N, C-alpha and C positions, 0 to 999 in steps of 0.2 A: 432151491438158492431160497436166500432169507428177500423178504419184502424190504426191508427197512433200507433206507437210505441215509448214508452218512453225508454230511457236507464235507470231512476229508477223510482222506486214508493215508497214512504217513509211513512208509515202510522200509523199517531200518529203526531201530533204537540207537544210536550214538550220542551224544552230550546234544549236537544240533537239532532234531528231529525231539531229544528228549525237551530238548529245553523250550521247543515250539508248543510241546504237549504240558508245560510246565506253564505258558506264558497265557496258550490258550484256557486252562483248567476253572478260574474265575469266569467266563462268558458264558453263558448256555447260551447263548442264539449258535453258538456251532457246537454241532458234534463231529466229534472227531475221534477215531481211534488210531491205534499206531502198533503194528504187527512186527515184533520181534523172529527170526526164524531160530536164535539160540533160545535154550532153557533160561538162561540169566544174563543180567549186564556185565558185559567184561570189557573195559577200556584196555585196551594195548596189556592183555596178561604176564604177555614174552617182556616186558621193558619195565615193570614195577618193583624193578632197584628199591632197598629199603630206602637209600639216600636220597633217589631222585625225585627233584619238584617241576613244578609246572615251569615252563619260562613265560609266562604270563601270568600278575596279578588274583587274588584269590578273587577279585569285581567281574573276572571276568569268567564268569560262573555259567550260569544256566538261566538266568534271569535279571541279574540287577542291574545291569547296564540299561534294560527296556524298562524294569519297573523296580528299583530299589527297596519297595516296600512289602516285595515278595515273600510267602511262607517258602517257598522253594529255595531261596537264595543259600549259600555256603554259610552264613554266619547263624542261621535259622538252624541249618543243618545239627552246627559246631554246638549249636546251643543244647539242643533236643538230647545228641551224645555225650553234653557233660564236658567238652573241649574248648568253650568259647576261649575263660580264660587266659587255662596253658596257650592256647593258640596269641593270644594276646603277648602273653606275657613274653613268645620265646621272638616277637618282635620282628617277625619276616612277613611280608607281602605273597612270597610265594607257599604255595599249599605244596607238601607233599603227594607224589604222584599217587601213591597208594591210598590218603585220604580223599583226592577228588575220587575216584574209582570207585572208593564208598559212598562216598557223597549220590555221585550218579546214580548208587545201586538203593543208597535212601529215598534218592526221588522216587526210580521206574519201580516201586514198588510199592509205594504209599499214592502214587497216581492211580485212578478207575481207570483208564484211558488207551493203558500199557496190557496188550496179547506177548505173550511169551510163547516159546515153542512154535510160531505161525510163520513158517518157508514161503515165503511167496514161488509161484511157480508160472506162473502167466497173469499180466493184468491186458484185458479186454474191453472194447470199447462198443455198446449196441447204436452208438447216433445219438443218445443221449447223457447216458451216466458211466462210468469205469468200472466194470468190476474186475477184484485182486482175489485171484482163486490161490486157496495154500495148499502145499503139497498134502496134507489133512484132510481133503478135502472141504473143508470151508470154504465159502464166499463172501466179500463184501463189497454191495456195490456205493458208489460216492460221488458226488459233481466234481471234485478232485482229489490231487495225487500231492503227495508231498514225499521226495527219492530223499533217504537217508543212509543211502545205505554203504556210505563212509568208501573207502578207495583199498585197494589190493597190493598188497608188496611189488615193490617194480624187480624185476631183474635185469641186469645190464645185458644188451646184444651182445652175441658172443659169449654167453653164458646159460642161456635159456636154461638146457637142459641138466645142468651138473646140481640141482637140486634132487633128483633123481635119479642120478647116475650111481647113486652108491657111495660109501661112507658118510663122516659126517662133516656134511656142506649145510645149512640152512641162512635163510632170510631174520634177518635181528627180532621181527616179529617173535621169532618162535626163540629165542636166547635162553631166557630163563628154564625154561622147557628142557634143553637138553645142555646147559650149560657144566651137567657133571660129564657127560661124554666128551665135552669139547676138555675139558683140563685133565682126562683120565690120557690124553694126550701127549705126542712128541713134541708137536708145533701145531701152531693157533694160527690163523691169520685174518684178520679184520680189514676188509676194506670198505671205505665211505666217510663223507667229507663232513656230516652234519654231527648232532647232539648225540643222539643213538650212539654213533659208532665211537663215539669220544667216551659217555660212560660204558659201554663195555671193553672196551677197551682199557680203562683206567680200572673196572673191577680187576679184569685178570691182569693187569697187570699188581695192584694188590696182593692179591692172592697167589702170585706166582710164588714167591719160597715155599708155600704149601704145595707145591706144586713138582713136576719136571716137564717144563715148557720152554720151546722157544717162542716169542710172539711180538708179531707182525703188525705193524697198521701202513695201508695204501692209502690215498687219496691222491682223485684227477686234481685238485685244488695245487696252488702254487705254492701254498701254506697252510697250517693250522689255524683256519682263520678263526673270530670269535663273531659273533652277532653285534651289530651296533644299535646300541641303544640310547644314542645321542635325542634328543625332545624334538628338535626339529626334521630330526629324521625318520621318530616315530610317529610323526603328523603323514607322514605318508599312507598309514592306518586309518585316516579320517574319511568321513562321510565325502568332504571335496576330492581328493583325491582322487577313491572309488568311481564318482561321477563323471571324472576328468577321465582317465584312464580307459573305461568304456566307450567315450568318443573318438579315442586312437584309431587309429587304421592297425586292421591285425599284426602287418608285419612289425611294426613299432610300437605293439605291445609284446609282441614273441620277445623282440628284442633287449626289453626292458625288462620281463623277468630272466631274461639270462646275467643282466648287467646287476637285477636286484639281488641274486644269489645271496648273498652276505649279512641281508636284514633278512631272510627266515633262514635258512639251512644252517646260516656257521652254529660255533658251538659258544655258549656262555664263558665268556670270559673267566670267570670264578673257574669253571672245571680247566679251562687251558692250562692256568695256574698250578690245580690240583696236581696235576698231571702231570708239572714241570718242577713241583715239588717230591710228588713220590718218587719220581728220578732221583731226587737227590738225596733221601731218604734212605733208596735202597742202596745206590751207591755206598754212603757212609755206613748204614749195617752189617757193610761187604756180601750183600746177597742179588748183587749182580745188576743192574739188571738184564736179561737176557731178549734181547728184545732191538726189533728195528723198524724206524719210522720212516716213509717214502713220504715225499708230496711227487707233483707233476707225476705220475703214474698209471698207466689206463691198463683196464685189464682187458687184452682183445679175445682171450678163448680161456676155455678152460676145460680139462677133461681128468676120467678119474682112473689110472692104471688098477684098482684093486686095491693097492697097500695105501696110495696120495694123491693128490690133487698137485693135477701139472698146470700152474697159472702161467699164460702168455702175457706176456706184460710190454709196455711200452713205454720210454721216457719221453713226455712232450717235449721239454725243452731241449733236452741233448740227442732227441730223433734218433732213440737209441732202444733197442729189441733187445728184452733180455727175459728171465725165466724165474719161478721159482715153484719149489715144491711143497706142500703142506700137507697133515695129516689134517687141520681141521678148518675149515673154511666158513667165517660170518659174513653174508652181503649187508649190509647196511647200508645200503641204497634206494632208501625212501618207498615213495606210495606213488598211484595213480591211481585216474578216477576212469571210470569208464560208463558205458552203457549197461545197462546188466540183462541179460538174455530174456527174461523173463517180461521185458517192454517191446519185443520184436511182433505183436501182434499191431500193437500203437506206434509201430515206427514212424508210421508217415503221417502221425498227429505231433512228431515231433520236431521244431527246430534246431538241424543240425549243420556241423561245418562242414568242410570237404574234408577233414579230416572224421569225420564221424564223432566229434566233440559236440556237447548241448551251445544251445549258441542263447545265453542267459540274459534277459529282459533286467530290465532298473529293477523287478519286484519280485525277481529270481525265475518268473517263468520262462520255461521252454517250448512250450506246444503252441503252436500254430494262431489260435488263439489270443495266448500272452496271456492266461487267466486260469488256468484246469492243472497245471503239471508244474510244480516247483521243485528245485534243488536244491539243496545244500553240501558247500564243499566240493561241487563239479563246477566250477564255474570259475575256476585259479584264470584262465586264458582271456576270458570277456571280465574279469573283477578285478585281477590283479593278486598279486601273492599275499593278502590275507583272506582270502577264503578257507584256507582250513585251520585258521587264528582262530581259536577258540574267543577271544576276545571278540569277534566275529558276529559269534553267535547269536546273540539280543538283538546285533543293529540287523544283519538278514531277516530272522523273524517277525521284530516289529513289521517290515516293509510284506513278507507273506499274507502275515495277520490283516494290513491295512489293505489290503489286496481282495482277502477271505470276505473281509466284511463290509468292505468301502468305506470305512472310517478309520483315522488313525488312531487308532486304541491306548499306543502306546505311541508316543513324541517322539517322533524323527528326530534328532540333531541333522542341522544341517551346515551349522558351521560353527567348525572345530579348529581348523585351523588359523594359526598367525600369516602364512605366505599365503602366497597364489600363485595355484597351478594353470599353466596357459596365460594368454594374453589377458590381463582384466580389464571387462569393460569401462572402465573411466580413460585406460591408454588407448586403446582401442580407437575411442568415441578422440582421443585429441591426435591424433597418426591420420584420421580421414580427413 
């Protein structure tokens, strides 16, 4: 075992821990290392469609919202790869997903603190330090841990076994890897309400004239709703709202997250319109489309009979059960965070709620002491729907770095919104 002690070991190198590594890079007083199980960084490789863009502006990169002068910014990347002026001429704030993926890889390979091929097997604590054991036999000792292991594909209750049952059934995370298999079938069904479902449906619909499949899109939502981008609504991503959300009772937070789905789980308005326009274009061209779109539809169960998937469905508004047979099935049903198994030896040191989820502090710490183990994108239930938002990364990392160093290295915005959340102090005093 190495005698060297790091100030921080980051486990997982997605955009959030990668952003932390970038922001720590100019701080010699913090000795950090970041471990990634994969041999290279790949950001949602199964969804890197050629024309897909981020749903946040380029300012929501790894570092800019904390340090706009950082050499790890998206604009620095564009300058180095010779694409700064083309991006300027393009006149869009929203980078392509493919170039964001390349940008992250660009940063990861230039940082000296990222280690690839280091899958963590278990984390232990000896009463003083954490010891991180990897499958390859390496160990890393550290005073603190930053968990950036990401989220895992979510499969709805009742259909948990469908991906292993046989046939062509997959989560949207694997879409591009198995797209050719889907398009060789006679029928394909997409299940989901958000951006990924819409992007997959749009691409399959656009390419349907070159193939021979029926295409169905099912969503539980009452409509194919677009995300709301009005400016006062976007203030719900502000530091003030995050602080307000944390102080609410747990049941209130859960109810709010359900009500706020259209703010972060909807479809971009441009894509909704593009799908409608594509339907019209295909009709004019006399090429169909052979497609069905169904809202208010829940998938209750799914089974594989060796030839087709049988979906037991329920129309939630008419309270009517019905069924669908499909050869191909794509579950664009989102992702969920969880506590990884490698933390089991230190589970008694973590703050967990009655559902086994992290109870994160305002500095994103989840250990009992509130200063040793930090989480990235596993605190939606405590901090609000912005947890998975790329624009949240630099803000969260500024808090984590302040906890690590005992000082506010990167100034943390305290007041952004023009509106008040909760009862303003001056009105509370006036009513006393």
